[in-house]
C-alpha positions as CSV (number, residue, x, y, z in Angstrom):
1,M,35.4,26.6,-116.3
2,A,31.8,27.8,-116.5
3,P,30.9,31.1,-114.7
4,L,28.6,29.2,-112.4
5,E,31.3,26.9,-111.3
6,Q,33.7,29.8,-110.7
7,D,31.0,31.6,-108.6
8,A,30.5,28.4,-106.6
9,L,34.2,27.9,-106.1
10,A,34.6,31.6,-105.0
11,V,31.8,31.1,-102.5
12,R,33.4,27.9,-101.1
13,E,36.8,29.6,-100.9
14,Q,35.3,32.6,-99.1
15,L,33.6,30.2,-96.6
16,F,36.8,28.3,-96.1
17,H,38.8,31.5,-95.4
18,E,36.1,32.8,-93.0
19,R,36.2,29.4,-91.1
20,V,40.0,29.5,-90.8
21,R,39.8,33.1,-89.7
22,E,37.2,32.3,-87.0
23,C,39.4,29.4,-85.8
24,I,42.4,31.6,-85.5
25,I,40.5,34.3,-83.6
26,C,39.0,31.8,-81.2
27,A,42.4,30.2,-80.6
28,L,44.0,33.6,-80.0
29,L,41.2,34.7,-77.6
30,F,41.4,31.4,-75.7
31,A,45.2,31.6,-75.5
32,S,45.0,35.1,-74.1
33,L,42.5,34.1,-71.5
34,Y,44.5,31.0,-70.6
35,I,47.7,33.0,-70.0
36,L,45.8,35.6,-68.0
37,C,44.1,32.9,-65.8
38,H,47.5,31.2,-65.3
39,F,48.9,34.4,-63.9
40,I,45.9,34.9,-61.7
41,I,46.0,31.4,-60.3
42,T,49.7,31.4,-59.7
43,H,49.4,34.8,-58.0
44,F,46.8,33.7,-55.5
45,K,47.9,30.2,-55.0
46,K,50.7,29.3,-52.6
47,H,53.9,28.9,-54.4
48,T,54.9,26.0,-52.1
49,D,52.1,23.9,-53.6
50,F,53.7,23.9,-57.0
51,T,57.3,24.8,-56.8
52,A,58.5,23.4,-53.5
53,V,57.5,19.8,-54.1
54,H,60.5,17.5,-54.0
55,D,58.8,14.5,-55.5
56,D,58.6,14.5,-59.3
57,E,55.4,12.6,-59.3
58,D,53.6,15.1,-57.0
59,A,55.0,18.0,-59.0
60,A,53.7,16.5,-62.2
61,V,50.3,15.9,-60.6
62,N,50.2,19.5,-59.3
63,R,51.1,20.8,-62.8
64,I,48.3,18.8,-64.4
65,A,45.8,20.0,-61.8
66,L,47.0,23.6,-62.3
67,G,46.5,23.2,-66.1
68,L,43.0,21.8,-65.7
69,C,42.0,24.6,-63.2
70,T,43.5,27.2,-65.5
71,F,41.5,25.8,-68.4
72,T,38.3,25.9,-66.3
73,L,38.9,29.4,-65.2
74,A,39.6,30.5,-68.7
75,V,36.3,29.0,-69.9
76,A,34.4,30.7,-67.0
77,L,36.0,34.1,-67.8
78,G,35.2,33.6,-71.5
79,A,31.6,32.9,-70.5
80,V,31.4,36.1,-68.4
81,L,33.0,38.2,-71.1
82,L,31.0,36.7,-74.0
83,L,27.9,38.9,-73.6
84,P,29.8,42.2,-73.4
85,F,31.9,41.1,-76.4
86,S,28.7,40.4,-78.4
87,I,27.2,43.8,-77.5
88,I,30.3,45.7,-78.3
89,S,30.9,43.9,-81.6
90,N,27.3,44.6,-82.6
91,E,27.6,48.3,-81.8
92,V,31.0,48.5,-83.7
93,L,29.5,46.9,-86.8
94,L,26.5,49.2,-86.6
95,S,28.7,52.3,-86.2
96,F,31.1,51.3,-89.0
97,P,29.2,49.1,-91.5
98,Q,31.5,49.8,-94.5
99,N,34.9,49.3,-92.7
100,Y,36.7,46.3,-94.1
101,Y,39.0,45.8,-91.1
102,I,36.2,45.0,-88.6
103,Q,34.1,42.8,-90.8
104,W,35.4,39.8,-88.9
105,L,33.2,40.8,-86.0
106,N,30.2,39.1,-87.5
107,G,27.4,37.0,-86.2
108,S,29.1,33.7,-87.3
109,L,32.1,34.4,-85.0
110,V,29.8,35.3,-82.0
111,H,27.7,32.2,-82.7
112,G,30.8,30.0,-82.8
113,L,32.1,31.5,-79.6
114,W,28.7,30.8,-77.9
115,N,28.8,27.1,-79.0
116,L,32.4,26.7,-77.9
117,V,31.8,28.3,-74.5
118,F,28.7,26.1,-74.0
119,L,30.6,22.9,-75.0
120,F,33.7,23.7,-72.8
121,S,31.5,24.8,-69.9
122,N,29.7,21.4,-69.8
123,L,33.1,19.6,-70.3
124,S,34.7,21.6,-67.4
125,L,31.7,21.2,-65.2
126,V,31.1,17.4,-65.7
127,F,34.7,16.2,-66.3
128,L,37.6,18.5,-65.7
129,M,36.9,20.0,-62.3
130,P,35.9,16.6,-60.7
131,F,38.9,15.0,-62.4
132,A,41.3,17.7,-61.1
133,Y,40.0,17.2,-57.5
134,F,40.1,13.4,-57.5
135,F,43.4,13.4,-59.3
136,T,45.1,15.5,-56.6
137,E,43.5,13.3,-53.9
138,S,44.3,10.0,-55.5
139,E,47.1,7.7,-54.5
140,G,46.9,4.9,-57.0
141,F,45.7,1.4,-56.8
142,A,47.4,-1.1,-54.6
143,G,50.1,-3.1,-56.3
144,S,50.7,-0.5,-59.1
145,K,54.2,0.3,-60.1
146,K,55.8,3.5,-61.1
147,V,55.9,3.9,-64.8
148,G,59.3,4.7,-66.2
149,G,61.1,4.1,-62.9
150,P,63.9,1.7,-62.0
151,V,63.1,-1.9,-62.7
152,N,65.2,-3.8,-60.0
153,V,64.4,-1.5,-57.1
154,P,62.8,-3.6,-54.3
155,P,59.5,-2.4,-52.8
156,V,59.6,-0.3,-49.7
157,P,58.8,-2.6,-46.7
158,P,56.0,-1.6,-44.2
159,I,56.9,0.1,-41.0
160,P,57.2,-2.5,-38.1
161,G,54.3,-2.2,-35.7
162,S,52.4,0.2,-37.9
163,P,49.2,-0.6,-39.8
164,L,50.1,1.8,-42.5
165,T,51.4,0.5,-45.9
166,P,53.6,2.3,-48.4
167,L,51.7,4.5,-50.8
168,P,51.6,3.2,-54.4
169,Q,53.5,5.2,-56.9
170,G,53.1,6.2,-60.6
171,I,51.1,8.9,-62.3
172,M,49.3,6.4,-64.5
173,A,48.1,4.6,-61.3
174,R,46.6,7.9,-60.2
175,V,45.0,8.4,-63.6
176,Y,43.4,5.0,-63.4
177,E,42.1,5.5,-59.9
178,T,40.8,8.9,-60.8
179,S,39.0,7.6,-63.9
180,V,37.4,4.8,-62.0
181,V,36.2,7.1,-59.2
182,L,34.9,9.6,-61.7
183,L,33.1,6.8,-63.6
184,L,31.5,5.6,-60.3
185,L,30.5,9.1,-59.4
186,T,28.9,9.6,-62.9
187,L,27.0,6.3,-62.5
188,L,25.8,7.3,-59.0
189,V,24.6,10.7,-60.2
190,L,22.8,9.2,-63.2
191,G,21.2,6.5,-61.0
192,M,20.0,9.1,-58.5
193,V,18.5,11.2,-61.4
194,W,16.9,8.1,-62.8
195,V,15.4,7.1,-59.5
196,A,14.2,10.7,-58.9
197,S,12.7,10.8,-62.4
198,A,10.9,7.5,-61.9
199,I,9.5,8.7,-58.5
200,V,8.3,12.1,-59.8
201,G,7.0,10.9,-63.1
202,N,6.5,7.2,-63.5
203,N,6.0,7.0,-67.2
204,A,7.9,6.0,-70.3
205,A,8.5,9.6,-71.4
206,S,10.4,10.6,-68.3
207,R,12.6,7.6,-68.6
208,Q,13.1,8.0,-72.3
209,S,14.3,11.6,-71.8
210,L,17.3,10.2,-69.8
211,Y,18.5,8.2,-72.8
212,D,19.2,11.3,-74.8
213,L,22.2,12.4,-72.7
214,W,23.7,15.1,-74.9
215,E,20.4,16.8,-76.0
216,Y,18.6,16.8,-72.6
217,Y,20.6,15.8,-69.6
218,L,23.8,17.9,-69.9
219,P,22.0,21.2,-70.8
220,Y,19.5,20.6,-68.0
221,L,22.3,19.9,-65.5
222,Y,24.2,23.0,-66.7
223,S,21.0,25.2,-66.4
224,C,20.3,23.8,-62.9
225,I,23.8,24.5,-61.6
226,S,23.7,27.9,-63.2
227,L,20.4,28.6,-61.4
228,F,21.9,27.4,-58.1
229,G,24.9,29.7,-58.6
230,V,22.7,32.7,-59.3
231,L,20.6,31.9,-56.2
232,L,23.8,31.5,-54.1
233,L,25.0,34.8,-55.5
234,L,21.8,36.6,-54.6
235,L,22.0,35.1,-51.1
236,C,25.6,35.9,-50.4
237,T,25.8,39.3,-52.0
238,P,23.9,41.2,-49.2
239,F,25.9,39.5,-46.4
240,G,29.1,40.1,-48.3
241,L,28.4,43.8,-48.8
242,S,27.3,44.2,-45.1
243,T,30.5,42.5,-43.9
244,M,32.6,44.6,-46.3
245,F,31.1,47.9,-45.1
246,T,31.5,46.8,-41.5
247,V,35.2,45.9,-41.9
248,T,35.8,49.1,-43.9
249,G,34.1,51.2,-41.2
250,K,36.3,49.7,-38.5
251,L,39.5,50.2,-40.5
252,L,38.9,53.7,-41.8
253,V,39.1,56.8,-39.6
254,K,36.0,58.9,-39.5
255,P,36.5,62.4,-40.8
256,R,36.3,65.3,-38.4
257,L,35.3,68.0,-40.9
258,L,31.9,68.7,-39.2
259,E,33.2,69.0,-35.6
260,D,33.1,72.3,-33.8
261,L,36.6,73.5,-32.9
262,D,35.4,76.1,-30.4
263,E,33.6,73.4,-28.4
264,Q,36.8,71.2,-28.4
265,L,38.8,74.2,-27.1
266,S,36.4,74.9,-24.4
267,C,36.3,71.2,-23.3
268,T,40.1,71.2,-23.3
269,R,40.2,74.4,-21.1
270,F,37.7,72.8,-18.6
271,E,39.8,69.7,-18.4
272,E,43.0,71.8,-17.9
273,A,41.2,73.8,-15.1
274,A,40.0,70.6,-13.4
275,V,43.5,69.1,-13.5
276,S,45.1,72.3,-12.1
277,R,42.6,72.4,-9.3
278,R,43.4,68.8,-8.3
279,I,47.1,69.7,-8.3
């Protein structure tokens, strides 16, 4: 084998090992965030919503919704911690440039983390969170049967004198209904954006930009929702701080370090003298 081929093979092998190392690090970081977010959600969520459900179907639906919410929270927490992680890793590399054990904190890893966070943020924002909400609220299409259930079980008859009909069963029926509702919502949002773009700018360029969904529409939607979140944070933070200080001032006892004890003693003596004169 020629020396040039050996060098090229060594470079390809090094790139392969770096790629595998980055994948392992990303998987470990996301697994840690997922476990942490799972404990956070189960701590603040009512345990009856997930553990005290007697129906297996509702319990499975709640577990799926819990998993989707945990995934979304892990992505959000990763997006929040990504900037401090980038700054700290850069400072560590500048402080120890020759250390072999911290060379994995390189720019390729940070760039890959940024791409993954951006991808999963759009996925969670556009698909996972609406799917989790509609999935918990779904009941299944009429006439659907429970998958994997008994075959010869007759359907539950309606209650006499009641307009209510029995709820359809089956997780797949809920999945189908949720997918259809989510598709209709996506078409509605795209149609509204299309009409707004046609009203604001009635030209071919404004309509052509909507065709490029991945390159233009999703990043623009993500930026708009991020801007809305920042504005909401700026609006709610002063009210939240004022409410927090008000509640804290009501609950805490004011210190009496600067009060004059002689004045309190004299007031007490006057009150005692007034009571004794009344008696």
